[in-house]
C-alpha positions as CSV (number, residue, x, y, z in Angstrom):
1,M,-28.2,182.6,62.8
2,Q,-31.3,182.5,65.0
3,I,-34.6,180.8,64.2
4,Q,-36.3,184.2,64.1
5,D,-33.9,185.3,61.3
6,L,-35.3,182.6,58.9
7,P,-35.7,182.5,56.0
8,Y,-32.2,183.3,54.9
9,P,-31.7,186.3,52.7
10,D,-29.5,184.1,50.5
11,P,-29.2,180.4,51.3
12,G,-25.9,180.3,49.3
13,V,-24.6,178.2,46.5
14,P,-24.5,174.5,47.6
15,D,-21.8,172.0,46.9
16,A,-23.9,169.5,45.1
17,R,-21.2,167.3,43.7
18,S,-22.1,164.5,46.1
19,G,-24.1,163.8,49.2
20,P,-21.2,163.9,51.7
21,R,-19.9,167.2,50.1
22,F,-23.4,168.7,50.5
23,L,-23.5,167.7,54.2
24,W,-20.1,169.2,54.7
25,W,-21.2,172.4,53.0
26,L,-24.2,172.6,55.3
27,G,-22.0,172.2,58.3
28,R,-19.5,174.8,57.2
29,N,-22.3,177.3,56.7
30,Q,-23.4,176.9,60.3
31,L,-20.1,177.2,62.0
32,R,-21.4,179.7,64.6
33,G,-24.3,177.5,65.6
34,Q,-22.0,174.4,65.6
35,F,-19.5,176.1,67.9
36,K,-22.3,177.2,70.2
37,A,-23.6,173.6,70.4
38,L,-20.1,172.3,70.9
39,A,-19.4,174.7,73.8
40,W,-22.7,174.0,75.6
41,G,-22.2,170.2,74.9
42,L,-18.7,170.3,76.5
43,L,-20.1,172.1,79.6
44,H,-22.9,169.5,79.9
45,F,-20.8,166.3,79.2
46,V,-17.8,167.5,81.3
47,S,-20.1,168.3,84.2
48,V,-21.8,164.9,84.0
49,S,-18.4,163.2,83.8
50,A,-17.0,165.2,86.8
51,L,-19.6,163.7,89.1
52,P,-17.8,160.4,89.6
53,F,-14.7,162.3,90.8
54,C,-16.9,164.2,93.3
55,V,-18.4,160.9,94.4
56,G,-15.0,159.3,94.8
57,F,-13.7,162.3,96.8
58,A,-16.8,162.2,99.0
59,V,-16.3,158.5,99.8
60,Q,-12.7,159.0,100.6
61,A,-13.5,162.0,102.8
62,V,-15.9,159.8,104.8
63,V,-13.3,157.0,105.0
64,D,-10.8,159.6,106.3
65,R,-13.4,161.3,108.5
66,S,-12.6,164.7,107.0
67,G,-15.6,167.0,107.3
68,S,-13.9,169.9,105.4
69,R,-13.1,167.8,102.3
70,L,-16.7,166.4,102.4
71,A,-18.0,170.0,102.4
72,Q,-15.7,171.0,99.5
73,T,-16.9,167.9,97.6
74,G,-20.5,168.9,98.2
75,G,-19.8,172.4,96.8
76,L,-18.2,170.8,93.7
77,M,-21.2,168.6,93.2
78,V,-23.5,171.7,93.3
79,L,-21.3,173.3,90.6
80,C,-21.5,170.1,88.5
81,G,-25.3,170.0,88.9
82,A,-25.5,173.7,87.8
83,G,-23.2,172.9,84.8
84,I,-25.4,169.9,83.9
85,A,-28.6,171.9,84.0
86,V,-27.3,175.0,82.2
87,G,-25.3,173.0,79.6
88,D,-28.2,170.6,78.8
89,T,-30.7,173.5,78.4
90,F,-28.6,175.6,76.1
91,L,-27.3,172.5,74.3
92,H,-30.8,171.5,73.4
93,R,-31.6,175.0,72.3
94,A,-28.5,175.2,70.1
95,A,-29.1,171.7,68.7
96,V,-32.7,172.4,67.7
97,T,-31.7,175.7,66.2
98,N,-29.0,173.9,64.1
99,W,-31.5,171.3,63.0
100,I,-34.2,173.8,62.0
101,T,-31.9,176.2,60.3
102,A,-30.2,173.4,58.3
103,A,-33.6,172.0,57.2
104,A,-34.8,175.5,56.4
105,R,-31.7,176.2,54.3
106,V,-32.2,172.9,52.3
107,Q,-35.9,173.8,51.8
108,Q,-35.0,177.2,50.5
109,L,-32.5,175.8,48.1
110,L,-35.0,173.3,46.8
111,A,-37.7,176.0,46.4
112,R,-35.2,178.2,44.6
113,Q,-34.2,175.3,42.4
114,A,-37.8,174.6,41.5
115,A,-38.4,178.2,40.5
116,H,-35.1,178.2,38.7
117,L,-35.8,175.1,36.6
118,G,-39.6,175.6,36.2
119,S,-41.4,172.9,34.4
120,A,-38.1,171.3,33.4
121,L,-37.7,170.0,36.9
122,T,-40.5,167.4,36.8
123,R,-39.2,166.2,33.3
124,R,-35.8,165.4,34.8
125,V,-36.8,164.3,38.3
126,A,-39.9,162.3,39.3
127,A,-42.4,164.4,41.2
128,G,-42.5,161.8,44.0
129,E,-38.8,162.2,44.5
130,V,-39.0,165.9,44.8
131,V,-41.7,165.4,47.5
132,A,-39.5,162.9,49.3
133,V,-36.5,165.2,49.3
134,S,-38.4,168.3,50.5
135,T,-40.1,166.4,53.4
136,G,-38.5,163.4,55.0
137,D,-35.1,163.8,53.5
138,V,-34.8,167.4,54.8
139,E,-35.5,166.2,58.3
140,K,-32.8,163.5,58.2
141,I,-30.2,166.0,56.7
142,G,-31.0,168.4,59.6
143,W,-30.6,165.6,62.1
144,F,-27.1,164.8,61.0
145,V,-26.1,168.5,61.0
146,E,-27.4,168.9,64.5
147,A,-25.9,165.6,65.8
148,L,-22.4,166.4,64.6
149,S,-21.7,169.1,67.2
150,R,-23.0,166.9,70.0
151,F,-20.9,164.0,68.8
152,L,-17.8,166.2,68.8
153,A,-18.5,167.4,72.3
154,A,-19.0,163.8,73.5
155,A,-15.7,162.7,71.8
156,L,-13.7,165.5,73.4
157,T,-15.3,164.7,76.7
158,I,-14.2,161.1,76.5
159,V,-10.7,162.2,75.7
160,I,-10.6,164.6,78.7
161,V,-12.0,161.9,81.0
162,C,-9.5,159.3,79.9
163,V,-6.6,161.7,80.4
164,G,-7.9,162.7,83.7
165,L,-8.3,159.1,84.9
166,F,-4.8,158.2,83.8
167,V,-3.4,161.2,85.7
168,Y,-5.7,160.5,88.7
169,Q,-4.9,156.8,89.0
170,P,-2.5,155.4,86.4
171,A,-2.9,151.8,87.5
172,L,-6.7,151.7,86.6
173,G,-6.6,154.8,84.2
174,V,-4.5,152.9,81.7
175,V,-7.2,150.2,81.5
176,V,-9.8,152.8,80.9
177,A,-7.7,154.7,78.3
178,V,-7.2,151.5,76.4
179,G,-10.7,150.1,76.8
180,V,-12.8,153.1,75.9
181,P,-11.3,153.6,72.4
182,V,-12.0,149.8,71.9
183,L,-15.6,150.5,72.9
184,A,-15.9,153.4,70.5
185,I,-14.6,151.4,67.5
186,S,-16.2,148.0,68.4
187,V,-19.2,148.7,66.1
188,L,-17.3,149.9,63.1
189,P,-17.2,146.6,61.3
190,L,-21.1,146.5,61.4
191,L,-21.6,150.1,60.2
192,P,-21.1,149.4,56.4
193,R,-23.7,146.7,56.5
194,A,-26.1,148.9,58.5
195,T,-25.5,151.7,56.1
196,R,-26.3,149.6,53.1
197,R,-29.5,148.4,54.7
198,A,-30.5,151.9,55.6
199,D,-29.8,152.9,51.9
200,V,-32.0,150.1,50.7
201,Q,-34.8,151.2,53.1
202,R,-34.6,154.8,52.0
203,E,-34.5,153.8,48.3
204,K,-37.6,151.6,48.7
205,A,-39.3,154.3,50.7
206,G,-38.6,156.9,48.0
207,R,-40.1,154.6,45.3
208,A,-43.2,154.0,47.5
209,T,-43.6,157.8,48.0
210,E,-43.3,158.3,44.2
211,L,-45.9,155.6,43.6
212,A,-48.3,157.1,46.2
213,S,-47.9,160.6,44.7
214,D,-48.5,159.4,41.2
215,T,-51.5,157.3,42.2
216,V,-53.1,160.2,44.1
217,A,-52.5,162.6,41.2
218,G,-54.1,160.2,38.7
219,L,-56.9,158.9,41.0
220,R,-59.7,160.5,39.0
221,V,-58.4,158.8,35.8
222,L,-57.9,155.5,37.7
223,R,-61.5,155.5,38.9
224,G,-62.7,156.2,35.4
225,I,-61.0,153.1,34.0
226,G,-61.5,151.0,37.1
227,G,-57.7,150.7,37.7
228,E,-57.6,151.9,41.3
229,E,-57.4,148.5,42.8
230,L,-54.5,147.6,40.6
231,F,-52.5,150.6,41.7
232,L,-53.5,150.1,45.3
233,D,-52.1,146.5,45.1
234,R,-48.9,147.9,43.7
235,Y,-48.6,150.4,46.5
236,R,-49.4,147.6,49.1
237,R,-46.5,145.6,47.7
238,A,-44.2,148.6,47.7
239,S,-45.1,149.4,51.3
240,Q,-44.5,145.8,52.4
241,E,-41.1,146.0,50.7
242,V,-40.4,149.2,52.7
243,R,-41.5,147.4,55.9
244,H,-39.3,144.4,55.3
245,A,-36.3,146.7,54.6
246,A,-37.0,148.7,57.7
247,V,-37.1,145.5,59.8
248,R,-33.8,144.4,58.4
249,S,-32.3,147.8,59.1
250,A,-33.7,147.9,62.6
251,R,-32.2,144.4,63.4
252,M,-28.8,145.6,62.5
253,W,-29.1,148.8,64.6
254,A,-30.4,146.6,67.4
255,I,-27.3,144.5,67.2
256,I,-25.1,147.7,67.3
257,S,-27.1,149.0,70.3
258,A,-26.6,145.6,72.1
259,I,-22.8,145.8,71.5
260,Q,-22.9,149.3,72.9
261,V,-24.3,147.9,76.1
262,L,-22.3,144.7,76.2
263,M,-18.9,146.2,75.7
264,P,-19.1,148.8,78.5
265,G,-20.4,146.0,80.8
266,L,-17.4,143.8,80.1
267,L,-15.1,146.8,80.7
268,L,-16.8,147.5,84.0
269,I,-16.3,143.8,85.0
270,A,-12.6,144.0,84.1
271,I,-12.1,147.3,86.0
272,V,-13.9,146.1,89.1
273,W,-12.0,142.8,89.2
274,H,-8.6,144.6,88.6
275,G,-9.5,147.4,91.0
276,V,-10.4,145.0,93.8
277,Q,-7.1,143.3,93.4
278,L,-5.3,146.6,93.6
279,A,-7.3,147.7,96.6
280,R,-6.5,144.5,98.5
281,Q,-2.8,145.1,97.7
282,G,-3.2,148.7,99.1
283,R,-2.1,150.2,95.8
284,I,-5.4,152.3,95.4
285,T,-7.9,153.6,97.9
286,V,-11.6,152.8,98.1
287,G,-12.4,156.3,96.9
288,E,-10.2,155.9,93.8
289,L,-11.9,152.6,92.9
290,V,-15.3,154.2,93.3
291,T,-14.3,157.2,91.2
292,I,-13.0,155.1,88.2
293,Y,-16.0,152.7,88.4
294,S,-18.4,155.6,88.4
295,A,-16.6,157.4,85.6
296,V,-16.8,154.3,83.3
297,M,-20.5,154.0,84.2
298,V,-21.2,157.6,83.3
299,M,-19.0,157.4,80.2
300,S,-21.6,155.2,78.5
301,Y,-23.7,158.4,78.2
302,P,-21.4,160.2,75.8
303,L,-20.5,156.9,74.1
304,R,-24.1,156.6,72.9
305,H,-23.5,159.6,70.7
306,F,-21.1,157.5,68.6
307,E,-24.0,155.2,67.7
308,E,-26.3,158.2,67.1
309,I,-23.8,159.9,64.7
310,A,-23.4,156.7,62.8
311,M,-27.1,156.2,62.5
312,A,-27.7,159.9,61.5
313,Y,-25.0,159.7,58.8
314,S,-26.3,156.4,57.5
315,F,-29.8,157.8,57.1
316,S,-28.8,161.3,56.0
317,R,-26.3,160.2,53.3
318,P,-28.8,158.9,50.8
319,S,-31.1,161.8,51.6
320,A,-28.3,164.2,51.0
321,K,-27.4,162.3,47.8
322,R,-31.0,162.8,46.5
323,A,-31.0,166.5,47.5
324,A,-27.6,167.0,45.8
325,R,-29.0,165.4,42.6
326,V,-31.9,167.8,42.5
327,L,-29.7,170.8,43.4
328,S,-27.1,169.9,40.8
329,L,-29.6,170.2,37.9
330,E,-28.9,173.2,35.7
331,R,-30.8,175.1,33.1
332,V,-29.5,174.9,29.7
333,T,-29.8,178.7,29.3
334,D,-28.2,181.4,31.3
335,T,-30.1,182.6,34.4
336,V,-28.2,185.8,35.1
337,G,-28.2,187.3,31.6
338,T,-25.7,189.5,29.9
339,R,-28.2,192.2,28.9
340,A,-30.0,194.8,30.9
341,A,-33.1,193.8,32.9
342,E,-35.5,195.1,30.3
343,V,-38.5,193.4,28.6
344,P,-38.2,193.6,24.8
345,A,-41.3,193.8,22.6
346,G,-41.3,192.4,19.1
347,D,-41.5,189.3,17.0
348,L,-40.9,185.9,18.6
349,Y,-38.7,183.6,16.5
350,D,-37.4,180.1,17.0
351,P,-34.4,179.4,14.8
352,D,-34.6,175.6,15.3
353,T,-38.0,175.2,13.7
354,G,-38.3,178.5,11.8
355,L,-41.4,179.4,13.7
356,L,-42.2,183.2,13.7
357,A,-44.9,184.8,15.8
358,P,-45.4,188.4,14.7
359,S,-45.7,191.0,17.3
360,G,-49.3,191.9,18.3
361,R,-50.9,189.0,16.4
362,L,-52.6,185.7,17.3
363,T,-50.6,182.9,15.9
364,A,-51.8,179.3,16.0
365,V,-49.3,176.4,15.8
366,V,-50.4,173.0,14.6
367,C,-48.2,169.9,15.4
368,G,-49.1,166.4,14.6
369,D,-47.1,165.2,17.7
370,P,-48.4,166.5,21.0
371,D,-45.1,165.8,22.7
372,A,-43.3,167.8,20.1
373,A,-45.8,170.6,20.6
374,G,-45.1,170.6,24.3
375,R,-41.3,170.7,23.8
376,L,-41.7,173.6,21.3
377,A,-43.9,175.5,23.7
378,E,-41.3,175.1,26.5
379,R,-38.6,176.3,24.2
380,L,-40.5,179.4,23.3
381,G,-40.7,180.2,27.0
382,G,-36.9,179.9,27.4
383,H,-36.8,176.4,28.8
384,P,-35.0,174.3,26.1
385,A,-34.6,170.6,26.9
386,E,-31.2,170.5,25.3
387,A,-28.5,172.9,24.4
388,G,-29.2,174.8,21.2
389,V,-29.9,178.1,19.6
390,S,-32.0,180.3,21.9
391,V,-35.4,181.7,21.0
392,L,-35.3,185.3,19.9
393,L,-37.6,188.0,21.1
394,D,-37.3,191.2,19.1
395,G,-33.9,189.8,17.9
396,V,-32.7,189.4,21.5
397,P,-31.9,185.8,22.7
398,L,-34.0,184.9,25.7
399,D,-31.0,183.2,27.4
400,E,-29.2,186.6,27.4
401,L,-31.9,188.2,29.4
402,P,-32.1,187.8,33.2
403,L,-34.4,185.0,34.2
404,D,-37.0,187.4,35.8
405,S,-37.1,189.6,32.6
406,A,-37.4,186.5,30.3
407,R,-40.4,185.2,32.3
408,T,-42.0,188.6,32.4
409,A,-41.7,188.8,28.7
410,V,-42.9,185.3,27.8
411,L,-45.4,183.2,29.8
412,V,-46.1,179.6,28.9
413,Q,-49.2,177.8,30.1
414,D,-48.7,174.1,29.5
415,K,-51.5,171.6,28.7
416,D,-51.8,170.4,32.3
417,P,-51.7,173.6,34.5
418,V,-51.8,173.2,38.3
419,L,-54.3,175.0,40.5
420,L,-53.1,175.5,44.0
421,S,-55.5,175.2,46.9
422,G,-56.8,178.5,48.4
423,S,-59.4,181.1,47.5
424,L,-60.1,182.2,43.9
425,R,-58.7,185.6,44.9
426,E,-55.4,184.1,46.0
427,L,-55.3,182.0,42.8
428,L,-55.6,185.1,40.6
429,D,-53.1,187.1,42.8
430,V,-50.2,186.7,40.4
431,P,-47.5,189.1,39.1
432,A,-49.3,191.1,36.4
433,S,-49.0,194.3,34.4
434,G,-52.3,195.6,35.9
435,A,-53.8,196.2,32.5
436,V,-56.1,193.2,32.7
437,G,-58.5,192.9,35.7
438,A,-59.8,189.7,37.2
439,E,-63.4,190.3,35.9
440,E,-62.1,190.8,32.3
441,A,-59.9,187.7,32.4
442,L,-62.7,185.5,33.9
443,A,-65.1,186.8,31.3
444,A,-62.7,186.2,28.4
445,A,-62.1,182.6,29.7
446,Q,-65.9,182.0,30.0
447,C,-65.7,181.2,33.7
448,G,-69.3,182.2,34.6
449,D,-70.4,178.7,35.4
450,V,-67.2,178.1,37.3
451,L,-68.0,181.0,39.6
452,V,-71.5,179.7,40.2
453,A,-70.1,176.2,41.0
454,L,-67.6,177.7,43.5
455,V,-70.3,179.6,45.3
456,Q,-72.6,176.6,45.4
457,G,-69.8,174.5,46.9
458,S,-68.9,177.1,49.5
459,L,-70.7,177.2,52.8
460,D,-69.4,180.4,54.2
461,T,-69.3,183.0,51.4
462,E,-71.4,184.2,48.5
463,D,-68.5,186.0,46.9
464,P,-66.9,183.7,44.3
465,M,-63.6,185.4,44.8
466,D,-63.5,184.2,48.4
467,A,-64.7,180.7,47.5
468,R,-62.2,177.9,48.3
469,I,-60.5,175.9,45.6
470,T,-59.5,172.4,46.7
471,E,-56.0,171.0,46.0
472,R,-55.3,170.9,42.2
473,G,-59.0,172.0,41.8
474,R,-60.2,168.4,42.2
475,S,-63.7,169.5,42.9
476,L,-63.9,171.1,39.5
477,S,-64.2,169.4,36.1
478,G,-61.3,169.4,33.7
479,G,-62.8,172.1,31.5
480,Q,-63.5,174.3,34.5
481,R,-59.9,173.9,35.7
482,Q,-58.6,174.8,32.2
483,R,-60.7,178.0,32.1
484,L,-59.5,179.1,35.5
485,A,-55.9,178.5,34.5
486,L,-56.5,180.5,31.3
487,A,-57.9,183.4,33.3
488,R,-54.9,183.3,35.6
489,S,-52.6,183.5,32.5
490,L,-54.6,186.3,30.9
491,I,-54.4,188.4,34.1
492,T,-50.6,188.4,33.9
493,D,-50.8,190.2,30.5
494,P,-47.3,189.2,29.4
495,E,-45.7,190.6,26.2
496,V,-45.9,187.1,24.7
497,L,-48.5,184.5,25.9
498,V,-47.9,180.8,24.9
499,L,-50.9,178.5,25.4
500,D,-50.6,174.8,24.9
501,E,-54.0,173.2,24.2
502,P,-55.9,175.7,26.4
503,T,-59.4,174.4,25.5
504,S,-58.9,170.6,25.0
505,A,-61.4,169.8,27.8
506,V,-64.0,172.4,26.8
507,D,-67.1,171.9,24.6
508,S,-67.3,173.5,21.2
509,H,-69.8,176.3,22.0
510,T,-67.7,177.5,25.0
511,E,-64.5,177.1,23.0
512,A,-65.8,179.4,20.3
513,R,-66.6,182.1,22.9
514,I,-63.2,181.6,24.5
515,A,-61.6,182.1,21.1
516,D,-63.4,185.4,20.7
517,G,-62.6,186.5,24.2
518,V,-58.9,185.8,24.0
519,R,-58.6,187.4,20.6
520,E,-60.3,190.6,21.9
521,L,-58.5,190.7,25.3
522,R,-55.1,190.1,23.8
523,A,-55.5,192.6,20.9
524,G,-52.1,194.3,20.4
525,R,-50.2,191.6,22.3
526,T,-48.4,188.5,20.9
527,T,-50.2,185.3,21.5
528,V,-49.2,181.8,20.4
529,V,-51.7,179.0,20.7
530,F,-50.8,175.3,20.2
531,T,-54.0,173.6,19.1
532,T,-55.6,171.4,16.5
533,S,-59.1,172.8,17.2
534,P,-60.7,174.3,14.0
535,L,-62.6,176.8,16.2
536,L,-59.4,178.3,17.6
537,L,-57.5,178.0,14.3
538,D,-60.3,179.9,12.5
539,H,-59.8,182.9,14.9
540,A,-56.0,183.1,14.4
541,D,-54.4,185.8,12.3
542,R,-52.0,183.2,11.0
543,V,-51.6,179.5,11.3
544,V,-48.2,177.7,11.2
545,L,-47.9,174.0,10.5
546,V,-44.9,172.3,12.2
547,H,-43.9,168.9,10.9
548,E,-41.0,166.9,12.2
549,D,-39.7,170.0,14.1
550,E,-39.8,172.2,11.1
551,V,-42.2,174.8,9.8
552,V,-43.6,173.5,6.5
553,A,-46.6,175.8,5.9
554,V,-48.0,179.2,6.9
555,G,-51.3,180.7,6.1
556,T,-54.9,181.0,7.3
557,H,-56.9,178.1,8.6
558,R,-59.2,178.0,5.5
559,D,-56.3,178.3,3.0
560,L,-54.3,175.5,4.6
561,L,-57.3,173.3,4.9
562,H,-57.7,173.3,1.1
563,S,-54.0,173.5,0.1
564,E,-52.0,171.4,2.6
565,P,-52.9,167.7,3.0
566,R,-50.7,167.3,6.1
567,Y,-52.5,170.1,7.8
568,R,-55.9,168.7,6.9
569,A,-54.8,165.3,8.1
570,V,-53.9,166.7,11.6
571,V,-56.9,169.1,12.0
572,T,-59.7,167.0,10.5
573,R,-58.1,163.5,11.4
574,E,-58.6,162.7,7.7
575,T,-56.3,160.2,6.0
576,E,-55.0,160.8,2.4
577,D,-57.1,157.9,1.1
578,E,-60.2,159.4,2.7
579,A,-59.4,162.7,1.2
580,E,-58.9,161.2,-2.3
581,A,-62.1,159.3,-2.1
582,A,-64.0,162.4,-1.0
583,R,-62.6,164.3,-4.0
584,H,-63.7,161.4,-6.4
585,D,-67.2,161.5,-4.8
586,E,-67.4,165.2,-5.2
587,A,-66.3,165.2,-8.9
588,P,-69.7,164.2,-10.5
589,L,-71.5,166.6,-8.3
590,R,-69.2,169.5,-9.2
591,G,-69.6,168.6,-12.9
592,A,-73.4,168.7,-12.6
593,L,-73.2,172.0,-10.8
594,D,-70.9,173.5,-13.4
595,D,-73.4,172.4,-16.2
596,D,-76.3,173.9,-14.3
597,E,-74.4,177.1,-13.8
598,A,-73.5,177.3,-17.6
599,A,-77.2,176.7,-18.6
600,L,-78.4,179.3,-16.2
601,R,-75.9,181.8,-17.5
602,S,-76.9,181.1,-21.1
603,A,-80.6,181.5,-20.3
604,L,-79.9,184.9,-18.6
605,E,-78.0,186.1,-21.7
606,E,-80.9,185.1,-24.0
607,I,-83.4,187.0,-21.8
608,E,-81.2,190.1,-21.8
609,E,-80.9,189.9,-25.6
610,S,-84.6,189.6,-26.1
611,A,-85.3,192.4,-23.7
């Protein structure tokens, strides 16, 4: 896989049972790139490690006054230099490719999972954690995948050099063959503690990221209630905890690095002392001593990759664990479907509550509990929070439809829709039937003042469709954001449109016009509106009252207002005592009106008789 081939046509099905299994799965899916990096790494490291042999041969050639051997050694050094240059160049290229492709694969998996779960993702995983996984964690996972092949090349090089030194000069080679493995494992007792400290740092950093994300998302509300300083203090404390954890982790890695320097130094001292004794006894030549000394010096270069792989694994393991947690989440309903990829048209029915939304009509749903309304709206869209009976569309369970078909059939706009940054044209460029244009949708959602505000806030265009919308539409009011989101939903023109409190931030006059516009634009289509607004309820063909997750009353707004106390309590915010008192207060007035009506009727009858 080359970088230019990204993104992957199919990133695959990850092994998300645990963080290490996920890392292993990533490595197995990049075997070609790993073998490339391993081959170039071997060329580079072996060429570097061969230089001491060349130096030893050259020194011995000078001692023996052999010009031919010195020339041959020079040629070997040229070959080693070429191997170092070529190997290092292509090793870096292969390593960066492995890093980027691994990170891209993880990001594709996360994006696919987000689209797969929909709004259920943020209910099961904090938004800040999703941000942390898709940014910093992806980089650390890619680092480990990339470092693995370089570590294997370094380890194989060390084995080759140790064997070569033992064959070349057994007296000193055995010291190196025993000492180098000791160097490699000398830091192992410290790795568990370093890993734990790295885990603590990543955990605290993740919590700080979540807190920062939540604070930024709610900054407008925090400023309104004067709570921004409180949350800033919380973030300061969280960031200080991250700093302290990072310092503790860095201290441990500094100790490991110091040991990686100290132990090779002690080995060099031992080799020089022992080698001098052997040279004085005539058991080795000066060239052999220089060769082994230089080889041990150079071997510290591949040995550093042992520290790097330990650090990469320590930092990537918690990141892979978080990524695996997100990727292991599953929808309660089927995503492939057992029926043909067709979009049914008909009544929408929820067996759990008994809610029925007749085809082609505007149905309003009233729930006393806003959270229950949100859960019911999600269930109507095929996103149940728990396993249960699927919602039926024209008698077809939504979980038996392919996910794309189900989402084409039913669109849910929740009570807090998100506006992505970009132009208004890009915002409204969504999958749609083509039956509803942008102008019609904007007019039905009463977005005239929103278009004016966008043009006034833009410095480089007079066309509102090209005006820029800031992130989450922060430059707009809550009502303006709601109306733009409603227009976006209307453009899609789904078979069933479910709206959860679409006008909660809109004034009553605009709300009445929106009710007329939606009813007219959605004529012949099934629309379900979760609301307690009398203006919207009065425009509905039928109103359904849901109490304690069960349909308890169905009718028109005016009929339910007079016949159903629970409905009246939710819509008018009127308690039973207040309603009873109002009926008592109205009784005398009704009696007087009845008497006046009877007297008037009697007078009219007398006039008719006399006439």
